[in-house]
N, C-alpha and C positions, 0 to 999 in steps of 0.2 A: 504493500499500500503506500509506504513512504517513497519507494522507488518511483512509483506512478506519479506522486505528487512532485518530487523534484523534477522529474522529466517534464510534466506539464508546465511547471513554472519556467524551465529554461527554453521550451518550445514557444511559450507566450512571450517571453522577453525578446527572443529573436524575431517573431513576427511583428510585435509592435515597434521594435527598433527599425526593422526594415521598412515597415509603413511610414514611420516618421523620417526615414532617412538618417538614422543615429546608429547605425551598425558599427562605426568606428568607436563611438562611446560604449556600446555593449561589450566589444572586445576588450577595449581598455579596462572596463570594470571587471570582466572576467579575469584578466591578467593580475590587476591588482588585489582582487580578492585571493586569488591562488597564492600570490606571494605572502600575504598576510596570514593565510592559514598555515603555510609552511613555517613561517617564524613563530607563530603561536605554537604550534606542535612542537618546534624544537625547544621553545622555552619551557613548555609544559613537561617534556621528557625529563629534564634534569630535576626539576621539582618534585615531580612524581616519584622518580628513583629515591630521591632523598626521604621523603615521607614514607614510602612503602618500606624502605629499609627500617626507619624508626618504629613502624607498625610491627614489622617482623621481629625486631628485638623485644618489643612489649609482648608479642605472641609467645616467644620462646622464653620470656622472663615469668610467664605464668599469670600476667595481668588479665588476660582475655579469660583464661580458665577461672580466675578467682571471680570476675564479674559473672561469669556463667553460673557458678555456685550460689552466689548471692541472689540471682534471680529466681531460683527453683522455688522458694516459698510463694512467689508472685505467680509462678508459671501454674501451679497447682490451682489456684483461684480462676485464672483466665481460661484454663483448658481443662474443666472437671472431667470431660469425656475421655481424656487421655491418660492411661496409667502413668504413674511417676516413673516407673522402671521401663517404660517403653522407649524404643530407639528414637521415635519421633520427637520425644520430649528433649532427648540431648541435642537432635539436629536442630530444632527451633532455638533452643538456648544458645547454642554456639553461632547460629546465623544471627540473631539480635546481637550478641556480643560484638561480631565482627562488624556489623553495621554500625555500632555505636562508636567502634574506634576508626571507622572510614575504611575498613578492609572490604571493599566492595568486591574485589576479585575473588576473595576467599569466602565472602558471604554467598555468592550466587550459587556455587555447587552445594553449600549447606542447604540452602533454600529449597533447592530442587530435590535434594534428598529427603528433607523434611516432608515436603508435599507427597513424595513416593511412600514414605513411612505412614503418613496420616491416611493415605488411600488404602493401606491395609486394614485399617480400622474402620472403614467406611461401609456401612451396612446397606448403602444404595449407591454402588459404584456408577461414576459418570455424574453424580451429584455433589456439589460441594458441600461438606459437613459445616457445622458451626465452628469446629476447630480450625478448618482450613480458612474459612472467611475471616475469623479473628487473627489468625496469623498473617493473612494477606494484608489486613488493615494495619497491623503493627509493623510489617515489613516495608510498606509503602510509606508510611509517616514516619517511622523510625527515628527515635531520639538520637540526636547527633552529639557525642561528646567532643568529637574532633571532626568538623566537617572538612576533610581533606580536599574534597573536590573544590569546593569554594576557595579555599586557601591557596591551591595550586593555581586557579584561574586569576585570583587577585594578584599573586607573585608574578605570574607570567606577564600581567598586564603592566607591572610596574608599580604595584601598590607599595606605599611606604610601610604600612603596617598591615600585611595581609591577615595576620592571625586575630585581627580586631573583631572578626566576625563570629568568634567562638562563643562568646556570652550571648549574644543575640540569637545565633543559630539554636543554642541549646534552649533558650526560653521559647522560641517559635515552635521548634520540634516537639517540645513537651506539651504545647497547646495543641499541635496538630494530633499527636498520638492520643491525647485524652479525648479529642473530638472524635475520632476514629473508633475508639473502643466504645465510647457511649453510643455511637451510632450503630455499630455493628451488634452490640449486645441488646438495643433496643429493636432493631429490626428482627433478629432472630426470634423474638417472642411475639411478633406480628404474625396474624394468620396467613397473609400472604407469602411470607418468606419462611414460615415453619416447615421444617422437614417433614416429610411423610412418614407415616407409622412403619416400622420395620415389619417387613412381611413374616408371617409365622407360618411354618409347614403344619398340615392338618396331622393331628396326633394319630399314631398307628398303635394297634394292639401290639404287645411284645410277642415275638415269634416263638418264645419258649414257654408259653402258657400251656400248661397241659390240658389235653382233651378231656372232654366230660367222660368220667367213668361208668361204665355199664353196671346196673345193679347187680349184686351177687348175693349169694346164700339165701335166706328165707325170702328176701325181698323179691326175687327172680321166680317166677312161677308160670 
């Protein structure tokens, strides 16, 4: 879909440039934009390598694991349908911890694994469970202790203090996550979004029930 949108924008720009006789301006804009994109990507690479290295040190130092352990009591309340010792719980905790520290590359496979583990608990395959929707809401809004992506862009753009967004990002993401949780928990209780009842199989008589005994002795005559 995005490819189609970009192709449409490019074709539209070329057509209107030709109609207005401004094809040289279109070519110049394309060239300048390509040069700016290259310079921005080159600047981002160095800063990203630095922060990813720092986050990797934090991961090996056990900071992410410590955060994951501290989140377990909260996870029990947010995901009552998921057993505490189920692999899905561990995957979700690690995904949230990685997102909080800005380790988006590490968070993505953990998020996919968490969804796969939650599907194993799904009584209605193909329909998202309450736990899946709650996890997706948290993953999308994600409280940011270190907004690494924003810091990288600000540093690449020449900001004098790129880390100044840490406090404001933390406050904003706390509100966004709170709003996401309130919304998803409210919607899961409404009739429209309530999950259907789990189908139950009809009860069957046990196969080892002994057959009725024929009357014996004086009763048989």
